SETIDREN-611672 format. One record per residue (C-alpha): x, y, z; residue in three letters. Coordinates in Angstrom, 2 decimals. Layout:
BEGIN
((X Y Z) ALA)
...
***
This chain:
BEGIN
((-19.95 -95.26 -31.88) MET)
((-18.64 -93.67 -28.83) THR)
((-20.66 -90.55 -27.75) THR)
((-19.61 -87.58 -25.23) THR)
((-22.36 -86.61 -22.82) SER)
((-23.13 -82.68 -22.74) PRO)
((-21.79 -82.79 -19.12) ALA)
((-18.66 -84.22 -20.05) ALA)
((-18.06 -81.52 -22.93) THR)
((-19.17 -78.71 -20.41) ARG)
((-16.42 -80.10 -17.94) ALA)
((-13.85 -80.52 -21.00) GLY)
((-14.85 -76.99 -21.87) GLY)
((-14.28 -75.42 -18.23) LEU)
((-11.25 -77.16 -17.97) ARG)
((-9.76 -76.00 -21.40) THR)
((-11.04 -72.48 -20.35) GLY)
((-8.99 -72.32 -16.85) VAL)
((-6.02 -73.76 -18.87) GLN)
((-6.24 -70.92 -21.21) ARG)
((-6.68 -68.21 -18.61) PHE)
((-3.24 -69.99 -16.70) GLY)
((-1.61 -70.04 -19.84) THR)
((-2.18 -66.25 -20.36) PHE)
((-1.19 -65.77 -16.90) LEU)
((1.94 -67.62 -17.11) SER)
((2.48 -65.96 -20.39) GLY)
((2.92 -62.75 -18.54) MET)
((5.62 -64.05 -16.24) ILE)
((7.54 -66.54 -17.91) MET)
((9.11 -64.84 -20.58) PRO)
((10.23 -62.61 -17.62) ASN)
((11.81 -65.23 -15.38) ILE)
((15.43 -64.36 -16.28) ALA)
((14.78 -60.88 -15.18) ALA)
((13.29 -62.03 -11.80) PHE)
((16.60 -64.33 -11.36) ILE)
((18.78 -61.43 -12.21) ALA)
((17.28 -59.15 -9.59) TRP)
((17.29 -62.12 -7.43) GLY)
((21.07 -62.75 -7.80) PHE)
((21.80 -58.99 -7.47) ILE)
((20.13 -58.95 -4.07) THR)
((21.66 -61.96 -2.89) MET)
((25.32 -60.40 -3.35) LEU)
((24.95 -56.63 -2.81) PHE)
((22.31 -55.91 -0.23) ILE)
((23.91 -54.97 3.08) SER)
((23.78 -58.58 4.46) VAL)
((24.59 -59.98 1.10) GLY)
((27.52 -62.21 -0.02) TRP)
((29.38 -59.16 -1.00) LEU)
((27.77 -56.74 0.92) GLY)
((30.96 -55.53 2.82) GLY)
((32.46 -54.93 -0.71) TRP)
((32.70 -50.94 -0.12) TYR)
((31.85 -49.03 -1.92) PRO)
((30.42 -51.47 -4.75) VAL)
((27.79 -53.00 -2.77) ALA)
((26.64 -49.62 -1.22) ASP)
((26.25 -48.24 -4.51) LEU)
((24.72 -51.23 -6.02) LEU)
((22.67 -52.39 -3.27) GLY)
((21.09 -48.98 -2.27) GLY)
((22.50 -48.44 1.24) PHE)
((24.86 -46.55 3.27) GLY)
((25.50 -42.67 3.47) ASN)
((26.32 -41.28 -0.03) ALA)
((28.06 -38.08 1.57) ASP)
((30.51 -40.45 2.86) LEU)
((31.12 -42.31 -0.25) ILE)
((31.24 -39.39 -2.72) GLY)
((30.51 -41.34 -5.91) TRP)
((29.48 -38.67 -8.45) GLN)
((26.32 -39.08 -11.02) GLY)
((24.48 -42.10 -9.19) ALA)
((20.80 -41.60 -8.11) MET)
((20.37 -40.80 -4.47) THR)
((17.33 -40.41 -2.20) ALA)
((16.90 -39.15 1.42) LEU)
((16.80 -41.76 3.84) ALA)
((16.22 -41.58 7.59) THR)
((18.56 -43.06 10.41) SER)
((17.35 -44.57 13.56) GLU)
((17.68 -41.27 15.50) ASP)
((15.65 -39.36 13.21) GLY)
((18.50 -37.73 10.94) THR)
((18.26 -37.63 7.21) THR)
((21.13 -38.58 4.87) PHE)
((21.36 -39.03 0.94) PRO)
((21.40 -42.85 0.44) GLN)
((22.21 -44.54 -3.11) TYR)
((19.07 -45.83 -4.84) VAL)
((20.69 -48.97 -6.26) GLY)
((19.75 -51.53 -8.28) LEU)
((17.50 -53.77 -5.96) VAL)
((14.78 -51.47 -5.13) GLY)
((14.24 -49.98 -8.75) PRO)
((14.23 -53.28 -10.26) MET)
((11.47 -54.91 -8.12) VAL)
((9.62 -51.85 -8.04) THR)
((9.47 -50.66 -11.50) TYR)
((11.47 -53.03 -13.72) LEU)
((9.59 -56.07 -13.05) LEU)
((6.14 -54.75 -13.08) PRO)
((6.50 -52.95 -16.31) LEU)
((8.32 -56.02 -17.98) LEU)
((5.13 -57.94 -16.93) ILE)
((2.80 -55.05 -18.20) ALA)
((4.70 -54.71 -21.66) ASN)
((4.57 -58.58 -22.22) THR)
((1.08 -58.83 -21.24) ALA)
((0.11 -55.66 -23.69) GLY)
((2.21 -57.46 -26.57) ARG)
((0.07 -60.78 -25.86) MET)
((-3.28 -58.51 -26.34) VAL)
((-2.47 -56.10 -28.92) TYR)
((1.36 -56.23 -30.33) GLY)
((3.79 -53.51 -29.69) GLU)
((1.39 -51.04 -29.80) ARG)
((-0.72 -52.61 -26.92) GLY)
((2.54 -53.21 -24.88) GLY)
((3.70 -49.59 -25.04) VAL)
((0.11 -48.47 -23.72) VAL)
((0.05 -51.16 -21.13) ALA)
((3.62 -49.74 -19.92) THR)
((2.62 -46.13 -19.69) ILE)
((-0.63 -47.09 -18.00) ALA)
((0.98 -49.50 -15.37) THR)
((3.38 -46.71 -14.68) MET)
((0.41 -44.75 -12.96) GLY)
((-0.40 -47.91 -10.89) VAL)
((3.28 -48.15 -9.73) ILE)
((3.58 -44.67 -8.66) VAL)
((0.08 -44.58 -7.14) GLY)
((0.89 -47.39 -4.40) THR)
((3.76 -48.12 -2.08) ASN)
((4.23 -51.92 -2.68) ILE)
((5.51 -53.81 -5.72) PRO)
((2.55 -54.07 -8.20) MET)
((2.80 -57.17 -9.92) PHE)
((-0.83 -57.89 -9.65) LEU)
((-1.66 -54.44 -10.87) GLY)
((0.57 -55.14 -13.89) ALA)
((-0.97 -58.26 -14.53) MET)
((-4.59 -56.50 -14.60) ILE)
((-3.77 -53.39 -16.13) MET)
((-1.37 -54.33 -18.77) GLY)
((-3.67 -56.56 -20.70) PRO)
((-6.52 -54.16 -19.94) LEU)
((-4.77 -50.97 -21.27) ALA)
((-3.89 -53.07 -24.45) ALA)
((-7.50 -54.14 -24.93) TRP)
((-8.78 -50.58 -24.71) VAL)
((-6.19 -49.65 -27.12) THR)
((-7.23 -52.20 -29.79) LYS)
((-10.73 -50.97 -29.33) LYS)
((-9.85 -47.25 -29.52) MET)
((-8.05 -48.27 -33.04) ASP)
((-11.36 -49.70 -34.46) ARG)
((-12.66 -46.68 -34.07) LEU)
((-11.24 -44.96 -36.97) TRP)
((-9.83 -47.93 -38.72) ASP)
((-10.07 -46.99 -42.33) GLY)
((-11.02 -43.18 -41.96) LYS)
((-7.57 -41.48 -41.52) ILE)
((-6.75 -39.44 -44.38) ARG)
((-3.56 -40.48 -46.20) ALA)
((-0.58 -39.34 -44.73) GLY)
((-2.09 -38.72 -40.99) PHE)
((-1.68 -42.13 -40.04) GLU)
((1.59 -41.43 -37.94) MET)
((0.36 -38.57 -36.39) LEU)
((-2.73 -39.96 -35.35) VAL)
((-1.25 -43.42 -34.20) ASN)
((1.32 -41.80 -32.09) ASN)
((-0.73 -39.07 -30.25) PHE)
((-4.01 -41.54 -29.81) SER)
((-1.86 -43.79 -28.01) ALA)
((0.06 -41.31 -25.89) GLY)
((-3.07 -39.77 -24.82) ILE)
((-4.85 -42.75 -24.01) LEU)
((-1.50 -43.82 -22.22) GLY)
((-1.62 -40.63 -20.20) MET)
((-5.38 -40.98 -19.43) LEU)
((-5.02 -44.64 -18.25) LEU)
((-1.80 -43.80 -16.19) ALA)
((-3.81 -40.92 -14.36) ILE)
((-6.77 -43.45 -13.76) VAL)
((-4.09 -46.00 -12.51) GLY)
((-2.85 -43.60 -10.05) PHE)
((-5.92 -42.43 -8.63) PHE)
((-8.24 -45.24 -8.74) ALA)
((-6.51 -48.68 -10.17) PHE)
((-3.53 -48.27 -7.80) GLY)
((-5.42 -47.82 -4.59) PRO)
((-7.76 -50.67 -5.45) ILE)
((-5.18 -53.08 -6.30) MET)
((-3.17 -52.27 -3.28) LEU)
((-6.29 -53.12 -1.37) ALA)
((-6.58 -56.25 -3.08) ILE)
((-2.81 -57.22 -2.52) SER)
((-3.47 -56.30 1.27) THR)
((-6.13 -58.65 1.37) PHE)
((-4.56 -61.41 -0.29) LEU)
((-1.61 -61.00 1.93) GLY)
((-3.75 -61.07 4.99) ALA)
((-5.25 -64.46 3.83) VAL)
((-1.74 -65.98 3.48) VAL)
((-0.77 -64.53 6.96) ASP)
((-4.15 -66.12 8.27) TRP)
((-3.30 -69.28 6.93) LEU)
((0.16 -69.30 8.31) VAL)
((-1.09 -68.35 11.59) SER)
((-3.36 -71.07 12.08) TYR)
((-1.03 -73.60 10.39) SER)
((-3.57 -74.14 7.08) LEU)
((-1.08 -73.22 4.75) LEU)
((-0.65 -77.18 4.00) PRO)
((-4.12 -77.68 2.95) LEU)
((-3.21 -75.51 -0.46) LEU)
((-1.47 -78.73 -1.59) SER)
((-5.07 -80.25 -1.69) ILE)
((-5.55 -77.64 -4.70) ILE)
((-2.23 -77.29 -5.86) VAL)
((-1.19 -80.92 -6.48) GLU)
((-4.35 -82.05 -8.45) PRO)
((-4.17 -78.70 -10.36) ALA)
((-0.53 -79.51 -11.32) LYS)
((-1.51 -83.17 -12.91) VAL)
((-4.31 -81.46 -14.54) LEU)
((-2.33 -78.42 -15.80) PHE)
((-4.35 -75.96 -14.06) LEU)
((-1.34 -74.92 -11.64) ASN)
((-0.21 -71.85 -13.88) ASN)
((-3.42 -69.87 -12.79) ALA)
((-2.81 -70.31 -9.13) ILE)
((1.03 -70.21 -9.35) ASN)
((1.87 -67.23 -11.75) HIS)
((-1.77 -65.75 -11.05) GLY)
((-1.70 -65.58 -7.14) VAL)
((1.59 -67.04 -5.58) PHE)
((4.44 -65.38 -7.23) THR)
((3.06 -61.68 -6.86) PRO)
((2.42 -62.32 -3.15) LEU)
((5.88 -63.99 -2.67) ALA)
((7.61 -61.02 -4.04) LEU)
((5.75 -58.76 -1.88) GLN)
((6.76 -61.12 1.05) GLN)
((10.63 -60.88 -0.57) VAL)
((10.50 -57.15 0.13) GLU)
((9.57 -57.62 3.75) GLU)
((11.34 -60.48 4.79) THR)
((13.73 -61.65 2.23) GLY)
((12.34 -64.97 1.24) LYS)
((8.89 -66.54 0.71) SER)
((7.44 -70.15 1.37) ILE)
((5.06 -69.38 -1.20) LEU)
((7.51 -69.76 -3.86) PHE)
((7.97 -73.67 -2.69) LEU)
((4.36 -74.48 -2.62) ILE)
((3.95 -75.59 -6.14) GLU)
((7.90 -75.65 -7.16) ALA)
((9.16 -78.15 -4.52) ASN)
((10.54 -81.10 -6.52) PRO)
((9.92 -83.62 -3.72) GLY)
((6.76 -85.11 -4.52) PRO)
((7.42 -85.55 -8.07) GLY)
((10.89 -87.29 -7.32) ILE)
((9.26 -89.38 -4.49) GLY)
((6.41 -90.72 -6.79) LEU)
((9.06 -91.34 -9.65) LEU)
((11.06 -93.41 -7.32) LEU)
((8.17 -95.55 -5.84) ALA)
((7.09 -96.46 -9.70) PHE)
((11.12 -97.10 -10.16) SER)
((10.99 -99.91 -7.28) PHE)
((7.29 -100.94 -7.21) PHE)
((5.83 -100.21 -10.63) GLY)
((5.56 -102.61 -13.53) ILE)
((6.07 -102.39 -17.35) GLY)
((6.88 -99.43 -19.16) GLU)
((6.20 -96.99 -16.52) ALA)
((8.69 -98.98 -14.16) LYS)
((11.27 -98.89 -17.14) ALA)
((11.14 -95.21 -17.75) SER)
((10.64 -94.08 -14.23) ALA)
((14.52 -93.87 -13.36) PRO)
((15.32 -91.51 -16.33) GLY)
((12.20 -89.51 -15.75) ALA)
((13.33 -88.60 -11.94) ALA)
((16.36 -87.38 -13.06) ILE)
((14.93 -85.31 -15.59) ILE)
((12.30 -84.18 -12.94) GLN)
((14.69 -83.48 -10.27) PHE)
((17.65 -81.82 -12.05) PHE)
((15.94 -80.59 -15.19) GLY)
((12.84 -79.25 -13.21) GLY)
((10.44 -80.47 -15.97) ILE)
((7.48 -81.53 -13.31) HIS)
((5.19 -82.43 -16.22) GLU)
((7.36 -85.63 -16.91) ILE)
((5.72 -87.14 -13.60) TYR)
((2.12 -86.42 -14.47) PHE)
((1.36 -89.70 -16.78) PRO)
((2.50 -91.80 -13.77) TYR)
((-0.22 -90.24 -11.53) ALA)
((-2.73 -90.42 -14.35) LEU)
((-2.23 -94.13 -14.91) SER)
((-2.76 -94.75 -11.07) LYS)
((-5.27 -91.70 -9.81) PRO)
((-5.11 -93.14 -6.11) ALA)
((-1.53 -91.70 -6.32) THR)
((-2.48 -88.21 -6.14) ILE)
((-3.34 -88.59 -2.76) LEU)
((0.50 -89.34 -2.09) ALA)
((1.41 -86.20 -4.13) LEU)
((-1.13 -84.34 -2.00) ILE)
((0.46 -85.74 1.40) ALA)
((3.85 -85.17 0.10) GLY)
((3.29 -81.55 -0.76) GLY)
((1.32 -80.96 2.36) ALA)
((4.40 -82.63 4.16) THR)
((7.09 -80.09 2.43) GLY)
((4.83 -77.07 2.94) VAL)
((4.42 -77.55 6.42) THR)
((8.04 -78.27 7.26) THR)
((8.93 -75.00 5.74) ASN)
((6.30 -73.30 7.27) MET)
((7.50 -74.72 10.97) LEU)
((11.12 -74.34 10.57) LEU)
((10.96 -71.02 8.32) GLY)
((12.17 -72.17 5.03) GLY)
((11.67 -70.15 1.75) GLY)
((13.14 -68.79 -1.57) LEU)
((14.09 -65.41 -2.58) SER)
((13.09 -65.62 -5.89) PHE)
((10.97 -67.73 -8.02) PRO)
((12.59 -71.39 -8.83) ALA)
((11.76 -71.71 -12.53) ALA)
((12.09 -74.30 -13.88) PRO)
((11.39 -75.97 -10.44) GLY)
((14.73 -78.10 -10.53) SER)
((16.87 -78.86 -7.32) ILE)
((19.40 -76.52 -8.89) ILE)
((17.20 -73.84 -9.13) ALA)
((15.64 -74.30 -5.87) VAL)
((19.20 -74.29 -4.37) THR)
((20.23 -71.08 -5.84) ALA)
((16.97 -69.27 -4.44) ALA)
((17.37 -70.89 -0.93) ALA)
((20.74 -70.33 -0.23) VAL)
((20.69 -66.33 -0.58) THR)
((21.85 -64.40 2.52) PRO)
((18.60 -62.62 2.56) ALA)
((16.85 -65.77 2.81) ALA)
((18.93 -67.12 5.88) GLY)
((22.13 -68.78 3.65) GLY)
((23.08 -72.49 4.63) ILE)
((20.68 -72.96 7.59) ALA)
((17.74 -71.81 4.90) ASN)
((19.23 -74.00 2.21) LEU)
((19.11 -77.02 4.74) LEU)
((15.64 -76.54 5.75) VAL)
((14.53 -76.14 2.21) VAL)
((16.48 -79.52 1.64) TYR)
((14.82 -81.09 4.37) LEU)
((11.27 -79.91 3.08) SER)
((12.20 -81.81 -0.31) VAL)
((13.69 -84.89 1.15) VAL)
((10.47 -85.05 3.63) LEU)
((8.09 -84.29 0.77) ALA)
((9.85 -87.19 -1.42) ALA)
((9.85 -89.57 1.65) ALA)
((6.05 -89.31 2.18) VAL)
((5.18 -89.38 -1.64) THR)
((7.48 -92.43 -2.14) PHE)
((5.82 -94.43 1.06) LEU)
((2.37 -93.82 0.25) ILE)
((3.03 -94.38 -3.41) THR)
((4.67 -97.67 -2.78) ALA)
((1.49 -98.95 -0.59) VAL)
((-0.68 -97.87 -3.35) ILE)
((1.37 -99.92 -6.21) LEU)
((1.94 -102.70 -4.11) ARG)
((-1.77 -102.89 -3.11) ALA)
((-2.83 -103.28 -6.81) SER)
((0.20 -105.06 -8.36) ARG)
((-1.65 -107.96 -9.42) LYS)
((-4.35 -106.64 -11.03) ARG)
((-2.33 -104.09 -12.95) ASP)
((0.12 -106.55 -14.41) LEU)
((-2.12 -107.31 -17.69) GLU)
((-2.65 -103.79 -18.54) ALA)
((0.47 -102.40 -17.50) ALA)
((1.91 -100.78 -20.82) ASP)
((-1.40 -99.64 -22.33) SER)
((-2.61 -97.85 -19.35) SER)
((0.65 -96.05 -19.02) PHE)
((0.69 -95.06 -22.80) ASP)
((-3.04 -94.05 -22.35) ALA)
((-2.07 -91.93 -19.14) ALA)
((0.60 -90.07 -21.41) ILE)
((-2.15 -89.15 -23.90) ALA)
((-4.45 -88.10 -21.23) GLN)
((-1.77 -85.86 -19.81) THR)
((-1.19 -84.17 -23.17) GLU)
((-5.08 -83.91 -23.58) ALA)
((-4.96 -82.12 -20.20) ASN)
((-2.31 -79.85 -21.42) LYS)
((-3.74 -79.22 -24.69) GLY)
((-0.29 -80.19 -26.51) LYS)
((2.63 -82.28 -26.60) SER)
((6.05 -82.03 -25.51) SER)
((9.79 -83.47 -25.60) ALA)
((9.44 -84.49 -21.87) ALA)
((5.94 -86.66 -22.78) MET)
((7.48 -88.09 -26.20) GLU)
((10.71 -89.08 -24.22) ALA)
((8.03 -91.39 -21.99) LEU)
((6.36 -93.18 -25.12) ARG)
((6.89 -96.82 -25.85) THR)
((8.63 -97.50 -29.39) SER)
((5.32 -98.06 -31.21) ASN)
((4.96 -94.50 -32.41) ALA)
((2.70 -94.17 -35.49) THR)
((4.49 -93.80 -38.62) SER)
((4.06 -90.76 -40.55) GLY)
((2.21 -90.15 -43.93) VAL)
((4.69 -88.73 -46.51) GLY)
((4.55 -84.80 -46.63) VAL)
((4.22 -83.14 -50.09) THR)
((3.89 -79.81 -51.15) THR)
((4.82 -77.90 -54.35) ASP)
((5.95 -74.88 -52.42) ARG)
((9.66 -74.46 -51.84) ARG)
((10.36 -74.99 -48.26) ILE)
((13.23 -72.69 -46.96) GLU)
((11.57 -71.47 -43.58) ASN)
((10.24 -74.17 -41.04) ILE)
((8.68 -73.03 -37.64) VAL)
((7.90 -75.29 -34.75) PHE)
((4.92 -74.12 -32.95) ALA)
((3.37 -74.78 -29.55) CYS)
((1.52 -72.92 -27.04) ASP)
((4.12 -70.97 -25.29) ALA)
((6.94 -71.19 -27.95) GLY)
((9.56 -72.58 -25.63) MET)
((10.43 -76.36 -24.36) GLY)
((8.92 -78.73 -26.36) SER)
((8.93 -76.82 -29.55) SER)
((12.74 -75.67 -29.08) ALA)
((13.59 -79.00 -28.70) MET)
((11.74 -80.57 -31.93) GLY)
((13.35 -77.72 -34.01) ALA)
((16.86 -78.86 -32.60) SER)
((15.97 -82.71 -33.66) VAL)
((14.93 -81.52 -37.04) LEU)
((18.02 -79.12 -37.41) ARG)
((20.33 -82.19 -36.47) ASN)
((18.38 -84.39 -39.22) LYS)
((18.80 -81.67 -41.82) PHE)
((22.50 -81.43 -40.86) LYS)
((23.09 -85.34 -41.33) LYS)
((21.56 -85.15 -44.36) ALA)
((23.74 -82.87 -45.98) GLY)
((20.63 -80.15 -46.76) VAL)
((21.50 -76.65 -46.37) GLU)
((19.74 -73.48 -46.64) GLY)
((16.67 -74.27 -44.47) VAL)
((16.05 -72.17 -41.44) THR)
((14.31 -74.18 -38.73) VAL)
((12.83 -72.10 -35.72) THR)
((10.44 -72.43 -32.82) ASN)
((7.49 -70.09 -32.02) GLN)
((4.53 -69.57 -29.96) ALA)
((1.33 -70.03 -32.23) ILE)
((0.15 -66.61 -31.18) ALA)
((3.14 -65.32 -33.01) ASN)
((2.77 -66.90 -36.13) LEU)
((2.93 -64.26 -38.91) ASP)
((2.50 -66.32 -42.00) GLY)
((5.92 -65.96 -43.07) SER)
((6.77 -69.61 -42.20) ALA)
((7.10 -71.92 -45.52) ASP)
((6.23 -75.17 -43.08) LEU)
((4.76 -75.23 -39.66) VAL)
((5.12 -78.35 -37.50) ILE)
((2.65 -78.75 -34.44) THR)
((1.46 -81.39 -32.15) GLN)
((-1.80 -82.72 -33.66) GLN)
((-4.09 -81.01 -30.95) GLN)
((-2.74 -77.79 -32.07) LEU)
((-2.75 -77.75 -35.67) THR)
((-6.12 -76.24 -36.01) ASP)
((-5.14 -73.22 -34.19) ARG)
((-1.83 -72.79 -36.23) ALA)
((-3.65 -73.04 -39.36) LYS)
((-5.97 -70.27 -38.36) ALA)
((-2.89 -68.22 -37.56) GLN)
((-0.84 -68.90 -40.47) SER)
((-3.20 -70.30 -43.23) PRO)
((-0.95 -70.02 -46.03) ASN)
((1.52 -72.34 -44.49) SER)
((2.25 -75.83 -45.28) VAL)
((1.03 -77.76 -41.78) HIS)
((2.61 -80.70 -40.56) VAL)
((0.87 -82.58 -37.49) SER)
((2.99 -85.04 -35.27) VAL)
((2.35 -86.92 -32.12) ASP)
((5.82 -87.37 -31.24) ASN)
((7.81 -83.96 -30.80) PHE)
((11.27 -85.77 -30.14) MET)
((11.24 -88.34 -32.66) ASN)
((8.42 -88.45 -35.10) SER)
((8.42 -90.53 -38.42) ALA)
((7.20 -87.33 -40.12) LYS)
((10.71 -85.42 -39.76) TYR)
((12.24 -87.93 -42.06) GLN)
((9.25 -86.89 -44.33) ASP)
((9.98 -82.94 -44.18) VAL)
((14.04 -83.87 -44.81) VAL)
((13.37 -86.22 -47.94) ASP)
((10.85 -83.43 -49.41) LEU)
((13.32 -80.66 -48.86) VAL)
((16.07 -82.63 -50.20) ARG)
((14.19 -83.98 -53.12) ASP)
((13.20 -80.20 -53.83) GLN)
((16.89 -79.25 -53.91) ARG)
((17.94 -82.01 -55.97) LYS)
((15.04 -81.09 -58.73) ASN)
((16.07 -77.53 -58.60) ALA)
((19.53 -78.43 -59.24) SER)
((18.52 -80.89 -62.13) THR)
((16.17 -78.09 -63.58) GLU)
((19.14 -75.68 -63.41) GLY)
***
């Protein structure tokens, strides 16, 4: 019988707690990445040094520069600006400044509020964060990530005070006025107290980064970041600290190296290429395909099992990551907006902007990717060659165990992991229920990525089987509302899904991309349709 020591249990609990915290932080940022990208493209095109900066007067209007009196466009918002000689003139506000100052932090706050307390929490979080924003003179991303969930939590506690005590007919009055008054009070607190505190924290963190850069210590962050990526602990660092600080740097210099500390695809592609040439068994056979997915698709998690199957290669990832950071630090490489996902395509789009330095900056970033990949490749190759004989016998079982360990570290499965599995997947047990199945939901932690691909696979199976009238969608487990007839989750998440949607039929799978249980679900629904038509 296998036993687990209390120390191991505590370590696993700590890791899970940090993962959940990282998931919460990334949950505020990731749904809004499209807005960050939109802001990045608008900046790239319409600021005074942008690609279309000379497109008068459109660039002046959208980029927020130039003399409004000379342009004469009526109705657009303006603000007073001061020229170098001290004279003032009206200048169009444009899109760039308001988006990074107001839109992006408010989107983060609203998302955070919804995560804590639904729509009501999102509304109060947005109101409260507005006070934080106007109480400072820098983009308040960190403030939004703290005030947003805090305001929603306070709203939730407030509603419990009079839950079930409101007279019939007064519910809307009490709910609206209580939320409005609380939002007003939190906005005032945010303006006078919270804003200055967050400004001090942001200034301190920025000073820490500047200190690391000035003493050439920034590459040391790779000692933390690269192992954290393999253990799925990177979100707490990347989205909790790097992205807010990076956006602040973009406001000042047009680009930031912090965007590339975690997103650089060089270490991952270097590791996978080394396994392609010097690996053994299933790891070697699957590495070339994984390299394409990682480099062009930006799914970094696909190389984590390779590192876990040979833990010494994490040293290669650290060395490669530090090499990439050093290159960008010495030559001034950086990105203008987050590269999400971290594919070479997204990195290219964020590096080639005029504000970042155009082609010259792109070449520096490319060099950092190449050097990071080369260093990781060489060190990994040495490690693999040195242990080749010892690893030959247990190659496949070791790699499959590493995939399982990666999923355990992450707390969920994904399509990227399942694409690496060997063909001996466990066959499913038949799915049976008397409930008519019309609404099927794939649920995972974030409700994106792996669950979306799993839903696509099942929809195609229904289509090929000629089964109609079934809706197959994907959601985050936290968003399950009990309306789904059948919920499909990775087995490590099934208990959470059952707690969230207890009345649904639950199917647990190991393989999100090609589980045998998908056919069981198709057969179940098809049989239900046949029986219904026969009875009719």
